[in-house]
C-alpha positions as CSV (number, residue, x, y, z in Angstrom):
1,X,20.9,-64.4,-24.1
2,X,18.6,-63.3,-26.9
3,X,16.3,-60.3,-27.4
4,X,16.7,-56.6,-28.1
5,X,19.4,-54.5,-26.5
6,X,16.8,-52.9,-24.2
7,X,15.6,-56.3,-23.1
8,X,19.2,-57.5,-22.4
9,X,19.9,-54.3,-20.4
10,X,16.8,-54.9,-18.3
11,X,17.7,-58.5,-17.7
12,X,21.1,-57.6,-16.5
13,X,19.7,-55.1,-14.1
14,X,17.2,-57.6,-12.8
15,X,19.7,-60.4,-12.3
16,X,22.3,-58.0,-10.7
17,X,19.7,-56.7,-8.2
18,X,18.9,-60.3,-7.3
19,X,22.5,-61.1,-6.6
20,X,23.2,-57.8,-4.8
21,X,20.2,-58.5,-2.5
22,X,21.0,-62.2,-2.0
23,X,24.7,-61.9,-1.1
24,X,25.5,-58.1,-0.9
25,X,27.0,-55.7,-3.4
26,X,30.6,-56.1,-2.4
27,X,30.5,-59.9,-2.5
28,X,29.0,-60.0,-6.0
29,X,31.3,-60.0,-9.0
30,X,30.6,-59.3,-12.6
31,X,31.6,-62.8,-13.4
32,X,28.8,-64.1,-11.1
33,X,26.3,-61.9,-12.8
34,X,27.4,-63.1,-16.2
35,X,27.2,-66.7,-15.1
36,X,23.7,-66.4,-13.8
37,X,22.7,-64.7,-17.1
38,X,24.4,-67.4,-19.1
39,X,26.7,-65.0,-21.0
40,X,30.4,-64.2,-21.1
41,X,31.9,-61.3,-19.2
42,X,32.7,-59.8,-22.6
43,X,29.0,-59.8,-23.4
44,X,28.2,-58.2,-20.1
45,X,30.9,-55.5,-20.6
46,X,29.2,-54.5,-23.9
47,X,26.3,-53.1,-21.7
48,X,28.0,-52.2,-18.4
49,X,31.7,-51.7,-17.5
50,X,31.3,-52.1,-13.8
51,X,28.9,-52.9,-11.0
52,X,28.6,-49.1,-10.2
53,X,27.4,-48.6,-13.8
54,X,24.7,-51.2,-13.3
55,X,23.5,-49.6,-10.1
56,X,23.6,-46.1,-11.6
57,X,21.5,-47.3,-14.5
58,X,19.0,-48.9,-12.1
59,X,18.7,-45.8,-10.0
60,X,18.6,-43.6,-13.1
61,X,15.6,-45.5,-14.4
62,X,13.9,-45.2,-11.0
63,X,14.6,-41.4,-10.9
64,X,13.0,-40.9,-14.3
65,X,9.9,-42.6,-13.0
66,X,9.9,-40.5,-9.8
67,X,10.4,-37.3,-11.8
68,X,7.3,-38.2,-13.7
69,X,5.4,-38.8,-10.5
70,X,6.6,-35.5,-9.1
71,X,5.5,-33.6,-12.2
72,X,2.1,-35.2,-11.9
73,X,1.9,-34.6,-8.1
74,X,2.6,-30.9,-8.5
75,X,-0.6,-30.6,-10.5
76,X,-2.6,-32.2,-7.7
77,X,-4.3,-30.1,-5.0
78,X,-2.5,-29.7,-1.7
79,X,-5.4,-30.9,0.4
80,X,-6.0,-34.4,2.0
81,X,-7.4,-35.9,-1.3
82,X,-4.3,-34.7,-3.2
83,X,-1.9,-36.1,-0.6
84,X,-3.7,-39.4,-0.6
85,X,-3.6,-39.6,-4.4
86,X,0.1,-38.8,-4.5
87,X,0.9,-41.4,-1.8
88,X,-1.1,-44.1,-3.6
89,X,0.8,-43.5,-6.8
90,X,4.1,-43.5,-4.9
91,X,3.0,-46.8,-3.2
92,X,2.2,-48.3,-6.6
93,X,5.7,-47.5,-7.8
94,X,7.3,-49.0,-4.7
95,X,5.2,-52.2,-4.7
96,X,5.9,-52.9,-8.4
97,X,8.2,-55.9,-8.8
98,X,11.2,-53.7,-9.7
99,X,10.3,-51.2,-7.1
100,X,10.5,-53.7,-4.3
101,X,13.8,-55.0,-5.5
102,X,15.3,-51.5,-5.7
103,X,14.1,-50.7,-2.1
104,X,15.5,-53.9,-0.8
105,X,18.8,-53.2,-2.5
106,X,19.0,-49.8,-0.9
107,X,18.2,-51.2,2.6
108,X,20.7,-54.0,2.4
109,X,23.5,-51.9,0.8
110,X,23.3,-48.5,2.5
111,X,27.0,-47.9,2.7
112,X,27.6,-48.6,-1.0
113,X,24.6,-46.5,-2.1
114,X,25.7,-43.6,0.1
115,X,29.0,-43.5,-1.8
116,X,27.3,-43.3,-5.2
117,X,26.0,-40.0,-6.7
118,X,22.9,-41.8,-7.9
119,X,22.1,-42.7,-4.3
120,X,22.0,-39.0,-3.3
121,X,19.8,-38.3,-6.3
122,X,17.4,-40.9,-5.2
123,X,17.2,-39.4,-1.7
124,X,16.7,-35.9,-3.2
125,X,13.6,-37.2,-5.0
126,X,12.2,-38.7,-1.9
127,X,12.7,-35.4,0.0
128,X,10.9,-33.6,-2.9
129,X,7.9,-35.9,-2.6
130,X,7.8,-35.3,1.2
131,X,7.9,-31.6,0.6
132,X,5.0,-31.8,-1.8
133,X,3.0,-33.9,0.7
134,X,3.6,-31.3,3.4
135,X,3.1,-28.1,1.3
136,X,-0.1,-27.3,3.1
137,X,1.8,-27.4,6.4
138,X,5.5,-26.9,5.9
139,X,6.0,-26.8,9.7
140,X,8.4,-29.3,11.3
141,X,5.4,-31.4,12.3
142,X,4.0,-31.4,8.8
143,X,7.4,-32.3,7.3
144,X,7.9,-35.1,9.7
145,X,4.5,-36.6,9.2
146,X,5.0,-36.5,5.4
147,X,8.4,-38.1,5.7
148,X,7.2,-40.8,8.1
149,X,4.3,-41.6,5.8
150,X,6.9,-42.4,3.0
151,X,8.9,-44.5,5.6
152,X,5.7,-46.4,6.5
153,X,5.4,-47.5,2.8
154,X,9.1,-48.6,2.7
155,X,9.0,-50.2,6.1
156,X,6.0,-52.4,5.3
157,X,8.3,-54.3,2.9
158,X,10.5,-55.4,5.9
159,X,8.6,-54.9,9.1
160,X,5.6,-57.2,8.5
161,X,6.0,-60.9,9.2
162,X,3.8,-63.9,8.6
163,X,1.5,-64.8,5.8
164,X,0.4,-61.6,4.1
165,X,-0.1,-60.9,0.4
166,X,1.5,-58.1,-1.4
167,X,-1.8,-56.5,-1.9
168,X,-2.7,-56.7,1.8
169,X,0.8,-55.3,2.7
170,X,0.3,-52.4,0.3
171,X,-3.1,-51.5,1.6
172,X,-2.0,-51.7,5.2
173,X,1.0,-49.5,4.4
174,X,-1.4,-46.9,2.9
175,X,-3.8,-47.1,5.8
176,X,-1.0,-46.3,8.3
177,X,0.6,-43.7,6.1
178,X,-2.7,-41.9,5.5
179,X,-3.3,-41.6,9.2
180,X,-0.1,-39.5,9.2
181,X,-1.0,-37.5,6.1
182,X,-4.5,-36.7,7.3
183,X,-3.0,-35.0,10.4
184,X,-1.0,-32.6,8.3
185,X,-2.2,-29.1,8.8
186,X,-3.8,-29.8,12.2
187,X,-3.5,-27.1,14.9
188,X,-0.9,-28.4,17.4
189,X,-2.3,-29.2,20.8
190,X,-1.3,-26.9,23.6
191,X,1.0,-28.0,26.5
192,X,-0.6,-30.3,29.0
193,X,-1.1,-28.5,32.3
194,X,-1.5,-30.6,35.5
195,X,-4.3,-29.2,37.5
196,X,-2.6,-30.3,40.7
197,X,0.5,-28.3,39.9
198,X,-1.7,-25.3,39.1
199,X,-3.4,-25.4,42.5
200,X,-0.3,-25.9,44.4
201,X,-1.3,-29.4,45.5
202,X,1.4,-32.1,45.4
203,X,1.6,-33.9,42.1
């Protein structure tokens, strides 16, 4: 394996994610990662001492990118246009090649991720993004719509079947998610009253 230290580290992360997704985190060994990379375990140990170290590095890189997104999003208006712009940038992050792989790893290895401190840090960033999206309406309804909009982006990577391009998948995810975001701040509808019950007639 040739290239700079940074390139080698990135290659290890990519290959490890592939294996973790293909056969599960617990069933993947450092030896298998080294074999797919075409290096010795000693060479792999130079960069990472354990599988947890690899996952922590992957999540740390993702957190750095989400922190930059959050810093940018805080400067955006809290109106519908600001929410849409923030969601599109988030969607671009998720639909990037490494973004898709990270989300797939999280989905397929939830128990492992839950045990790692980096997993909690990732969830905290997602909650922060949801809070920003619902800042114009921090009511339970606003918070739920913002969170479900993020889930719509994530879910589109798994829920959609058949022949559909990545671009089409991303745009459909944004369309559905924006339907939720655009309702943030709406005045809740009052309770439905049955006219028959009001008049005393049998319902």
